[in-house]
C-alpha positions as CSV (number, residue, x, y, z in Angstrom):
1,M,-5.8,-28.8,44.3
2,D,-4.6,-31.3,41.8
3,I,-2.8,-29.8,38.9
4,I,-5.0,-31.7,37.2
5,A,-7.8,-29.8,37.6
6,Q,-5.9,-26.3,36.8
7,N,-5.1,-27.2,33.9
8,P,-6.2,-25.6,31.2
9,R,-6.1,-28.3,28.5
10,S,-9.4,-29.9,29.5
11,N,-10.8,-30.8,26.4
12,D,-7.8,-33.4,25.9
13,P,-8.6,-36.4,24.2
14,V,-5.8,-38.1,25.6
15,E,-7.4,-36.9,29.5
16,K,-10.8,-38.0,28.3
17,G,-9.2,-41.3,26.7
18,I,-7.7,-42.1,30.1
19,A,-10.7,-40.7,32.3
20,A,-12.4,-43.6,30.9
21,Y,-11.4,-46.4,32.3
22,L,-9.1,-45.0,35.3
23,D,-11.4,-46.8,37.9
24,E,-10.4,-49.8,36.5
25,I,-6.4,-48.9,36.8
26,I,-6.6,-47.6,40.2
27,A,-8.4,-50.5,41.0
28,L,-5.7,-52.7,39.6
29,R,-2.8,-50.3,41.7
30,H,-4.7,-51.2,44.4
31,D,-4.7,-54.8,44.0
32,L,-0.7,-54.4,43.5
33,H,-0.7,-52.9,46.5
34,Q,-2.2,-55.3,48.3
35,Y,-0.6,-58.1,47.0
36,P,3.4,-57.0,46.5
37,E,6.5,-59.3,46.2
38,L,10.0,-59.2,47.0
39,A,12.9,-58.5,44.0
40,F,13.0,-61.0,41.5
41,Q,9.4,-62.5,43.2
42,E,7.6,-60.4,41.3
43,L,5.7,-63.8,40.0
44,R,1.9,-62.3,40.5
45,T,2.4,-59.2,39.0
46,S,4.5,-60.4,36.4
47,K,1.8,-62.5,35.7
48,L,-1.1,-59.9,35.8
49,V,1.0,-57.1,33.7
50,A,1.8,-59.8,31.2
51,S,-1.8,-60.7,30.7
52,H,-3.4,-57.1,30.6
53,L,-1.0,-56.2,28.0
54,S,-1.5,-59.4,25.8
55,A,-5.0,-58.7,25.7
56,W,-4.8,-55.2,24.4
57,G,-2.7,-56.4,21.6
58,Y,1.2,-56.2,22.5
59,E,3.9,-58.4,21.6
60,V,4.9,-59.9,25.4
61,A,8.0,-61.2,25.9
62,T,8.2,-62.5,29.7
63,G,11.0,-63.9,31.5
64,I,13.8,-61.7,31.3
65,A,16.0,-61.6,34.5
66,G,13.3,-63.9,35.5
67,T,9.8,-62.0,36.2
68,G,10.6,-59.2,33.6
69,V,8.1,-58.2,31.1
70,V,9.1,-56.2,28.0
71,A,5.7,-55.0,25.5
72,T,6.0,-54.4,22.3
73,L,3.5,-52.1,19.8
74,R,4.4,-51.2,15.9
75,R,2.7,-48.8,14.0
76,G,3.3,-47.7,10.7
77,D,6.7,-48.1,9.0
78,G,8.5,-45.3,11.3
79,K,12.1,-46.7,12.4
80,K,12.3,-45.0,15.3
81,R,12.1,-46.5,18.8
82,I,11.1,-45.5,22.7
83,G,11.3,-47.3,25.6
84,I,9.5,-46.9,28.9
85,R,10.2,-48.1,31.8
86,A,8.0,-49.3,35.0
87,D,9.6,-50.7,38.3
88,M,7.5,-53.6,40.0
89,D,8.7,-54.9,42.9
90,A,8.3,-54.2,46.8
91,L,10.5,-53.4,49.9
92,P,10.7,-55.8,53.3
93,I,8.6,-53.0,55.7
94,E,5.5,-54.2,57.5
95,E,2.6,-51.3,56.5
96,A,1.2,-49.4,59.1
97,T,-1.2,-47.7,56.6
98,G,-3.9,-49.1,57.9
99,L,-6.0,-48.6,54.4
100,A,-8.6,-50.9,52.8
101,Y,-6.0,-52.7,50.5
102,A,-3.3,-53.0,52.7
103,S,-0.6,-55.5,52.9
104,S,-1.7,-59.1,52.6
105,N,2.0,-60.3,52.5
106,P,3.6,-60.0,56.2
107,G,6.6,-57.6,56.5
108,V,6.5,-56.9,52.4
109,M,5.6,-53.5,51.1
110,H,4.8,-51.2,48.3
111,A,6.6,-48.3,50.3
112,C,8.1,-46.2,47.2
113,G,5.3,-46.5,44.8
114,H,6.2,-49.0,42.6
115,D,2.7,-50.4,42.2
116,G,1.9,-46.4,41.1
117,H,4.6,-46.8,38.3
118,T,3.2,-50.1,36.9
119,A,-0.4,-48.3,37.1
120,I,0.4,-45.5,34.7
121,L,2.5,-47.8,32.7
122,L,-0.5,-50.3,31.9
123,A,-2.9,-46.7,31.9
124,A,-1.0,-45.2,29.0
125,A,-0.3,-48.7,27.5
126,R,-4.4,-49.0,27.0
127,Y,-4.6,-45.7,25.3
128,L,-1.8,-46.3,23.3
129,S,-2.8,-49.4,22.0
130,E,-6.2,-48.1,21.1
131,N,-6.1,-44.7,20.3
132,G,-2.0,-44.3,19.9
133,N,-1.0,-41.7,16.8
134,F,2.5,-42.6,16.1
135,N,4.6,-44.1,14.1
136,G,7.3,-46.4,15.0
137,T,8.2,-48.9,17.5
138,L,6.7,-48.5,20.9
139,R,9.0,-50.7,23.8
140,L,7.2,-50.7,27.6
141,I,9.8,-51.8,29.9
142,F,8.5,-53.6,33.2
143,Q,11.4,-54.3,35.6
144,P,12.3,-56.2,38.2
145,A,14.5,-55.8,41.4
146,E,14.9,-52.1,41.6
147,E,15.3,-52.2,45.1
148,I,18.1,-54.1,45.5
149,G,19.6,-52.2,42.4
150,A,19.9,-55.7,40.6
151,G,17.0,-55.7,38.0
152,A,17.7,-53.3,35.9
153,R,21.8,-54.9,35.5
154,K,20.3,-58.7,34.8
155,M,17.9,-57.3,32.2
156,I,20.7,-55.8,30.1
157,S,23.4,-58.5,30.6
158,E,20.3,-60.8,29.9
159,G,20.1,-59.2,26.5
160,L,17.4,-56.4,26.8
161,F,18.4,-53.8,24.2
162,E,20.1,-56.2,21.8
163,R,16.5,-57.9,21.6
164,F,14.4,-54.9,22.4
165,P,16.7,-52.1,20.7
166,V,15.4,-48.1,21.6
167,D,16.7,-44.9,20.3
168,A,16.2,-43.6,24.1
169,V,14.7,-44.9,27.0
170,F,12.6,-43.1,29.8
171,G,11.5,-43.8,33.5
172,L,10.1,-42.0,36.4
173,H,9.5,-42.0,39.6
174,N,6.9,-40.7,42.0
175,W,7.8,-37.9,45.0
176,P,7.0,-36.9,48.1
177,G,6.6,-33.0,49.2
178,V,6.5,-31.8,45.6
179,P,2.9,-31.3,44.8
180,T,0.7,-33.8,43.7
181,G,1.2,-33.8,39.4
182,K,3.7,-31.4,39.2
183,F,6.8,-32.7,37.1
184,G,10.2,-32.3,38.0
185,F,13.3,-32.8,35.2
186,V,17.0,-32.3,35.7
187,A,19.9,-32.7,33.2
188,G,22.9,-34.3,33.8
189,P,23.3,-35.7,37.5
190,A,20.1,-36.6,38.9
191,M,19.8,-39.7,41.5
192,A,23.0,-40.5,43.4
193,S,25.9,-43.1,43.3
194,V,25.1,-46.4,46.0
195,D,28.0,-48.3,47.1
196,K,27.9,-50.2,50.4
197,A,31.0,-51.7,52.9
198,I,30.9,-53.8,56.0
199,I,33.6,-52.8,58.0
200,K,35.0,-55.1,60.8
201,I,36.6,-53.9,63.9
202,I,38.5,-57.0,65.3
203,G,40.2,-56.4,69.0
204,K,40.6,-58.7,72.0
205,G,38.0,-59.0,73.8
206,G,37.4,-59.4,78.2
207,H,36.5,-58.6,81.0
208,G,35.1,-54.2,81.4
209,A,37.1,-54.5,84.5
210,E,40.0,-54.8,83.1
211,P,40.4,-53.0,79.8
212,H,44.2,-53.0,79.9
213,R,44.0,-56.7,79.2
214,T,41.8,-56.0,76.0
215,V,42.0,-54.4,72.7
216,D,39.0,-52.6,72.4
217,P,37.2,-52.6,69.3
218,V,34.2,-50.3,70.3
219,L,36.6,-47.4,70.9
220,A,38.1,-48.1,68.0
221,S,35.1,-48.2,66.1
222,A,34.2,-45.1,68.2
223,S,37.3,-43.4,66.5
224,F,36.8,-44.5,63.1
225,I,33.2,-43.3,62.9
226,T,33.9,-39.9,64.3
227,A,37.0,-39.6,61.1
228,L,35.1,-40.9,58.8
229,Q,33.4,-36.9,59.0
230,S,36.5,-36.2,57.7
231,V,36.4,-37.8,54.6
232,V,33.1,-35.7,52.8
233,S,34.5,-32.5,55.1
234,R,38.5,-32.3,54.3
235,N,39.2,-35.3,51.3
236,V,35.7,-34.2,49.0
237,D,35.8,-31.2,46.9
238,P,33.6,-28.9,48.6
239,Q,32.0,-27.8,45.5
240,E,30.7,-31.5,45.0
241,M,28.4,-34.2,46.9
242,A,29.2,-37.1,49.3
243,V,27.2,-38.5,51.8
244,V,28.9,-41.6,53.7
245,T,26.6,-43.3,56.4
246,V,26.8,-45.7,59.0
247,G,23.2,-47.7,59.2
248,S,24.4,-50.5,60.9
249,I,27.0,-50.9,64.5
250,H,26.8,-54.1,66.4
251,A,29.1,-55.4,69.2
252,G,28.7,-57.2,72.6
253,S,26.0,-58.6,74.4
254,A,26.8,-57.9,78.2
255,S,27.8,-54.2,79.4
256,N,30.3,-55.8,81.7
257,V,32.5,-57.5,78.8
258,I,34.7,-56.1,75.8
259,P,33.4,-57.9,72.7
260,E,35.9,-59.8,70.4
261,S,35.0,-57.2,67.5
262,V,32.4,-55.0,66.0
263,E,30.4,-54.5,62.7
264,M,29.1,-51.3,60.7
265,Q,27.5,-51.3,57.7
266,L,27.8,-48.1,55.4
267,T,26.6,-46.6,52.5
268,M,28.0,-44.0,49.9
269,R,26.9,-42.2,47.7
270,A,27.8,-39.3,45.4
271,Y,26.8,-37.5,41.9
272,S,30.5,-37.7,40.5
273,E,32.6,-41.0,39.4
274,I,35.6,-39.1,40.8
275,V,34.3,-38.9,44.4
276,R,33.3,-42.1,44.2
277,Q,36.5,-43.6,43.5
278,L,37.7,-41.2,46.1
279,L,35.1,-43.0,49.3
280,R,36.4,-46.1,47.8
281,E,40.0,-45.8,48.4
282,R,40.0,-43.0,51.3
283,I,37.2,-45.3,53.9
284,P,39.1,-48.5,53.9
285,A,42.5,-47.2,54.6
286,L,40.7,-45.0,57.2
287,A,39.2,-48.4,58.7
288,H,42.5,-50.0,58.6
289,A,44.9,-47.5,60.0
290,Q,42.0,-46.0,62.8
291,A,42.0,-49.9,63.8
292,E,45.8,-50.1,64.0
293,S,46.3,-47.4,66.0
294,F,44.1,-49.1,68.8
295,G,46.0,-52.4,67.8
296,A,43.2,-54.0,66.5
297,E,42.4,-54.8,62.8
298,A,40.0,-53.8,59.8
299,D,38.4,-56.0,58.0
300,V,37.0,-54.1,55.0
301,N,34.2,-55.5,52.5
302,Y,33.4,-52.8,49.5
303,R,30.3,-53.6,47.4
304,L,29.9,-51.7,44.2
305,G,26.5,-51.3,44.2
306,F,25.2,-49.1,41.1
307,P,26.8,-45.2,39.6
308,A,24.5,-42.0,39.8
309,L,22.0,-42.1,37.3
310,V,22.8,-39.3,34.8
311,N,20.2,-37.8,32.5
312,H,21.5,-36.9,29.3
313,A,20.8,-33.5,28.1
314,G,19.1,-33.6,24.8
315,E,16.5,-36.2,26.0
316,T,15.7,-34.4,29.1
317,E,15.5,-31.3,26.9
318,F,12.6,-32.8,25.0
319,A,11.0,-34.8,27.8
320,S,10.3,-31.2,29.8
321,R,9.3,-30.1,26.2
322,V,7.2,-32.7,26.4
323,A,5.2,-31.5,29.8
324,Y,5.5,-28.5,28.8
325,D,3.7,-28.5,25.5
326,A,1.0,-31.2,26.7
327,L,-0.2,-30.6,30.5
328,G,0.6,-26.7,30.3
329,P,3.5,-24.5,32.1
330,A,1.6,-25.3,35.4
331,A,3.1,-28.8,35.3
332,I,6.5,-28.1,35.4
333,E,8.2,-27.9,39.4
334,K,10.8,-25.4,38.5
335,D,14.4,-25.6,40.0
336,F,13.9,-29.3,40.6
337,R,17.3,-30.5,42.1
338,P,18.7,-33.4,42.1
339,R,18.0,-36.4,44.6
340,T,20.8,-37.8,46.8
341,A,18.5,-41.4,46.4
342,S,19.4,-43.6,44.1
343,E,18.4,-45.5,41.1
344,D,19.4,-48.5,38.9
345,F,17.6,-47.0,36.0
346,A,21.1,-45.6,35.8
347,F,22.2,-48.9,34.4
348,M,19.7,-48.0,31.7
349,L,21.2,-44.4,30.7
350,Q,24.1,-45.9,30.5
351,A,23.8,-48.2,27.6
352,N,20.7,-45.6,26.0
353,P,20.4,-42.1,25.6
354,G,17.6,-41.2,27.6
355,S,15.9,-39.4,30.9
356,Y,14.7,-40.2,34.1
357,L,12.0,-38.0,35.6
358,F,9.9,-37.4,38.7
359,V,6.4,-36.5,39.7
360,G,4.8,-35.0,42.7
361,N,3.3,-37.5,45.6
362,G,1.8,-34.3,47.2
363,D,2.0,-34.0,50.9
364,S,2.8,-38.1,51.5
365,A,4.4,-39.7,53.9
366,P,7.9,-40.2,52.6
367,L,9.6,-43.5,50.5
368,H,9.9,-46.3,52.4
369,S,8.4,-45.4,54.6
370,A,6.2,-47.8,56.7
371,H,3.0,-45.2,56.5
372,Y,3.8,-44.1,53.0
373,N,1.1,-44.7,50.0
374,F,1.0,-44.0,46.6
375,N,-1.2,-40.9,45.4
376,D,-3.7,-42.2,43.0
377,A,-4.2,-38.6,41.5
378,I,-0.9,-38.8,39.6
379,I,-1.9,-41.9,37.7
380,A,-3.8,-39.4,34.9
381,P,-1.6,-36.8,34.5
382,A,1.4,-39.2,34.1
383,A,-0.3,-41.9,32.2
384,R,-1.0,-39.0,30.0
385,Y,2.8,-37.7,29.9
386,W,3.7,-41.2,28.6
387,V,1.5,-40.9,26.0
388,R,2.3,-37.8,24.9
389,L,6.1,-38.7,25.3
390,A,5.6,-41.5,22.6
391,E,3.6,-39.9,20.6
392,T,5.9,-37.2,20.1
393,F,8.9,-39.1,19.8
394,L,7.3,-41.7,17.2
395,T,6.8,-39.0,14.5
396,D,8.7,-38.5,11.5
397,D,9.5,-35.0,12.1
398,N,11.3,-35.7,15.4
399,G,14.7,-36.3,15.1
């Protein structure tokens, strides 16, 4: 049963207000899903978002980080300013849902729910423009290029928070496997850092019948991959978290030929910056040592991605309290744990206090799956939450 049906606060005017146009928002979400756009290519999405916000009376700025949109709404003489962010980009995945509104762009799909995140914030934006009861400044941030970890950083580097300052910033992500419409909150590290490495083991190719005349990079790579497991099990503090994944290996093209080289692509994740730096030191060192032990060489291209997403304690407590007060205790997913996936909202939390929260997508396919679909049933409660968060934050007696 949806949490909406269980909510005893059924006379909530915000719930009723959003319900009046919910079908329009769902249709908008389906439109976004049908026309997904990759990172920094969100031209149609950006234009659609900006047009709705302008029609609802917001001051709208476009072109930030190319396709980013920031909308501002001021009420009264309050000095407080809140930022709420939604991401807009899709993934390079061929959709396999069979939905009537499935992607019409071959090889591109909203497989992470950013279409839903955008629809949620637009639903809240409309209510706040028509009925919002607050005293201060509301900033709505529609960000491009989250999937490649570049959008938040680019918006910030182009002066996002200098042009549109906020006292706190908030964001959310849907999460499959969590009951529909239930909210999860995590103070401190909530999502992992992510870095990437391309490691090339270079040997000496030759005939498979004469391995003694070669330096086999496949064997050296296999030894490296096996030894790699010791980094987490023997170098990282057992009370800390680290994930090292070899997601891609390419070598050779024939069964009877020892290739010249092997290329591997890795991702590394951690909650702690200390552990992150340890991985950065140990993995290249291990690659060089393992390659050398076989008479081969290692070329390591280690690329820093983005840091762990660390929620601020005070803002997370505030965000959780708003959910409890506005939606009721049944809306809270107790003991919600940090996720090892990564999110570039981390950069916004380095620039400002704030919190990133989670809302259950129910029993859906996992994120980044060709079968994933955002659950429309969470649009209303999540939009209602954004409204209550903004109104509560932007009051004279709150902090």
